[in-house]
C-alpha positions as CSV (number, residue, x, y, z in Angstrom):
1,I,-12.9,2.5,-11.0
2,E,-10.5,-0.5,-9.6
3,N,-10.8,-2.5,-6.2
4,I,-8.3,-4.3,-5.4
5,F,-7.6,-6.9,-2.0
6,T,-5.2,-9.1,-1.6
7,Y,-4.6,-11.6,1.5
8,D,-1.5,-13.6,2.6
9,V,-2.4,-16.6,4.3
10,P,-0.4,-16.8,7.0
11,F,1.6,-20.9,7.5
12,R,3.3,-22.1,10.5
13,D,5.1,-24.2,8.2
14,K,6.9,-22.1,5.8
15,N,7.1,-24.5,2.8
16,H,3.3,-23.7,2.1
17,K,2.9,-19.4,0.6
18,L,-1.0,-18.6,-0.3
19,V,-2.3,-15.7,-1.6
20,L,-5.7,-14.9,-2.5
21,T,-6.9,-11.9,-4.3
22,A,-10.0,-10.4,-5.4
23,V,-10.5,-7.0,-7.8
24,Q,-13.5,-5.1,-8.4
25,S,-13.4,-2.3,-11.1
26,V,-16.2,-0.1,-13.1
27,D,-15.6,1.3,-16.8
28,H,-17.4,3.8,-18.2
29,T,-15.9,4.7,-21.7
30,Q,-17.3,8.0,-23.2
31,S,-17.0,9.8,-26.8
32,K,-18.8,12.5,-28.5
33,E,-17.4,14.4,-31.8
34,L,-18.2,17.2,-34.4
35,G,-17.2,17.4,-37.7
36,Y,-17.3,19.6,-40.6
37,S,-16.6,19.8,-44.3
38,T,-15.5,22.3,-46.7
39,A,-15.0,22.8,-49.8
40,S,-12.8,25.1,-52.1
41,L,-9.8,25.4,-50.0
42,P,-6.0,26.5,-51.5
43,V,-4.4,23.5,-51.9
44,D,-1.2,25.4,-49.8
45,M,-3.4,25.7,-46.9
46,G,-3.5,22.7,-44.1
47,W,-6.3,21.5,-42.0
48,D,-6.4,24.8,-39.5
49,F,-7.3,27.2,-42.2
50,I,-10.5,25.4,-43.1
51,A,-12.6,28.6,-41.6
52,N,-11.3,30.1,-45.0
53,G,-12.9,27.4,-47.4
54,E,-17.2,27.2,-47.9
55,F,-19.2,25.4,-45.4
56,S,-21.1,22.5,-47.0
57,G,-23.7,20.7,-46.0
58,K,-24.6,20.5,-41.7
59,P,-22.4,19.5,-38.7
60,V,-21.8,15.6,-38.3
61,R,-22.0,14.6,-34.5
62,T,-21.5,11.1,-33.2
63,F,-21.8,10.0,-29.4
64,S,-20.8,6.6,-28.0
65,E,-20.6,5.8,-24.8
66,N,-20.4,1.8,-22.9
67,N,-20.2,-0.3,-19.8
68,L,-17.6,-2.8,-17.8
69,V,-18.2,-3.9,-14.7
70,S,-15.4,-6.8,-13.7
71,F,-15.1,-9.3,-11.0
72,M,-12.0,-11.7,-10.4
73,G,-11.0,-13.9,-7.3
74,R,-7.4,-15.9,-7.7
75,A,-6.1,-18.4,-5.6
76,S,-2.2,-18.5,-5.9
77,Y,-0.5,-22.0,-4.3
78,T,3.2,-22.2,-4.3
79,L,4.7,-25.7,-1.7
80,M,8.3,-25.4,-0.7
81,D,8.9,-22.7,-3.6
82,K,8.9,-26.2,-6.3
83,Y,5.6,-26.2,-7.0
84,I,2.6,-23.5,-8.1
85,M,-0.6,-23.5,-8.7
86,N,-3.1,-20.8,-9.8
87,I,-6.6,-20.3,-10.0
88,A,-8.3,-17.5,-11.1
89,V,-12.0,-17.1,-12.3
90,R,-13.5,-13.6,-13.8
91,R,-16.9,-12.6,-14.6
92,D,-17.6,-9.4,-16.8
93,G,-20.5,-7.7,-18.0
94,S,-20.6,-5.6,-21.2
95,S,-22.8,-2.8,-22.1
96,R,-22.0,-4.2,-25.7
97,F,-23.5,-6.9,-25.4
98,G,-27.5,-8.5,-25.8
99,K,-30.0,-8.3,-23.1
100,N,-29.7,-12.3,-22.4
101,N,-25.7,-11.9,-22.2
102,K,-24.0,-9.2,-21.1
103,W,-22.1,-11.3,-18.4
104,G,-19.3,-13.6,-19.4
105,S,-17.5,-16.0,-17.0
106,F,-13.6,-16.8,-18.0
107,P,-11.9,-18.9,-15.6
108,A,-8.4,-19.8,-15.7
109,V,-5.7,-22.5,-14.5
110,S,-1.7,-22.6,-14.9
111,A,0.9,-25.1,-12.9
112,G,5.0,-25.4,-12.9
113,W,7.4,-27.0,-11.6
114,R,11.0,-25.3,-11.0
115,M,12.6,-28.5,-11.4
116,S,15.9,-27.3,-10.6
117,E,15.2,-27.2,-6.4
118,E,14.8,-30.8,-6.5
119,N,17.3,-33.0,-4.6
120,F,18.2,-34.5,-8.0
121,M,19.0,-32.0,-10.0
122,K,21.7,-30.5,-7.5
123,D,24.6,-32.0,-8.6
124,A,23.9,-29.9,-11.8
125,T,26.0,-26.9,-10.7
126,W,25.9,-25.4,-14.5
127,I,22.1,-24.9,-14.2
128,N,20.9,-22.1,-12.4
129,E,16.7,-22.4,-13.1
130,L,14.5,-25.0,-15.0
131,K,11.3,-24.9,-14.1
132,I,8.2,-26.8,-16.5
133,R,5.0,-25.1,-16.8
134,G,1.5,-25.6,-18.0
135,D,-2.1,-23.3,-18.1
136,F,-4.7,-22.8,-20.0
137,G,-7.5,-20.0,-19.8
138,V,-10.6,-18.3,-21.2
139,T,-10.4,-15.0,-22.7
140,G,-13.7,-12.8,-23.7
141,N,-13.3,-9.7,-25.9
142,Q,-16.0,-7.2,-27.5
143,N,-14.1,-5.0,-29.9
144,F,-16.5,-4.3,-31.7
145,D,-19.1,-0.8,-31.8
146,S,-21.5,-0.1,-28.9
147,Y,-24.7,-0.3,-30.0
148,K,-24.1,-3.8,-32.1
149,S,-27.3,-5.1,-29.6
150,L,-29.4,-2.4,-30.7
151,A,-31.9,-1.8,-33.1
152,T,-30.9,1.7,-35.3
153,M,-32.5,4.5,-37.3
154,Q,-30.8,6.3,-39.9
155,G,-31.5,8.9,-43.3
156,F,-33.3,7.3,-46.3
157,G,-33.0,10.4,-48.1
158,S,-35.3,14.4,-47.8
159,Y,-37.7,15.2,-49.4
160,Y,-39.1,18.9,-49.6
161,H,-42.8,20.1,-48.4
162,E,-44.0,23.5,-47.6
163,G,-40.8,25.6,-48.2
164,S,-38.7,22.9,-45.5
165,Y,-36.6,20.0,-46.1
166,F,-37.9,16.7,-44.2
167,T,-35.6,13.8,-43.5
168,V,-37.1,10.1,-44.4
169,W,-36.4,7.8,-41.3
170,G,-36.4,3.7,-40.9
171,P,-35.2,1.1,-39.4
172,A,-31.4,0.6,-40.2
173,K,-31.1,-3.2,-38.5
174,N,-33.0,-5.4,-36.1
175,P,-32.2,-5.7,-32.6
176,N,-30.0,-9.3,-32.0
177,Y,-31.0,-9.9,-27.9
178,N,-28.6,-12.5,-27.8
179,L,-25.1,-10.7,-29.4
180,K,-22.7,-12.3,-26.7
181,W,-18.8,-12.5,-25.3
182,E,-16.1,-13.6,-28.3
183,K,-14.6,-16.3,-26.4
184,G,-11.0,-17.6,-26.8
185,V,-9.9,-21.1,-25.5
186,N,-6.2,-20.6,-24.2
187,W,-3.8,-23.4,-23.8
188,N,0.1,-22.6,-23.1
189,I,3.5,-25.5,-22.3
190,G,6.6,-24.2,-21.3
191,V,9.6,-24.5,-20.2
192,D,12.3,-21.9,-18.6
193,F,16.1,-22.3,-18.3
194,S,19.0,-20.4,-17.1
195,M,22.3,-22.0,-16.5
196,F,25.9,-20.5,-16.2
197,D,25.6,-18.8,-14.1
198,N,22.8,-17.2,-16.2
199,I,24.2,-16.0,-18.8
200,F,22.3,-18.1,-20.7
201,S,18.4,-17.7,-20.3
202,G,15.2,-18.7,-22.5
203,S,12.0,-20.0,-23.0
204,L,10.6,-22.9,-25.0
205,N,6.6,-22.3,-25.5
206,Y,3.8,-24.6,-27.6
207,Y,1.2,-22.1,-27.4
208,N,-2.8,-22.9,-29.1
209,R,-5.6,-20.3,-29.2
210,E,-9.1,-21.1,-31.0
């Protein structure tokens, strides 16, 4: 579920343009799997003939789910179609992290100067567009298994007692309540250009991520 609100702020002076955007989203992901293993299958049979083999062991079932809740606010400002600035802040909460660090904040800011719109560039008619820009932002990563922050159990074998087999269970790992977002700090400086009636165009960028 995602909701987006956009407001174009009205100005009498058309040299100014300000657009405000707010986003709210909720994402729920769930997966279930059921697996069987079989033996003594003829080599010329495909997976669709698995029932012709001899089933071995018990079916393997897996289940996973996670939730992501996000909020974002952004302001985009343009002055005289020459000077551009964007400021945005995201706030994301994920069930994959420890109870002490489920939420993360991710700001971003960018600015651009459309130099080709300046008066001192009017004589350079062979330049259609020349823009210098830079941006800085923090991004978050939650791309790992859903239950890394929780204590989990696993089977360590089985024993036989009074005609039945029983599985021995024990802890597989301890909980990590402080597991938190992996954050990347990114910044970029670039130039966009277009020349000779837009026949020749391109971009140059210097990008860094930590």
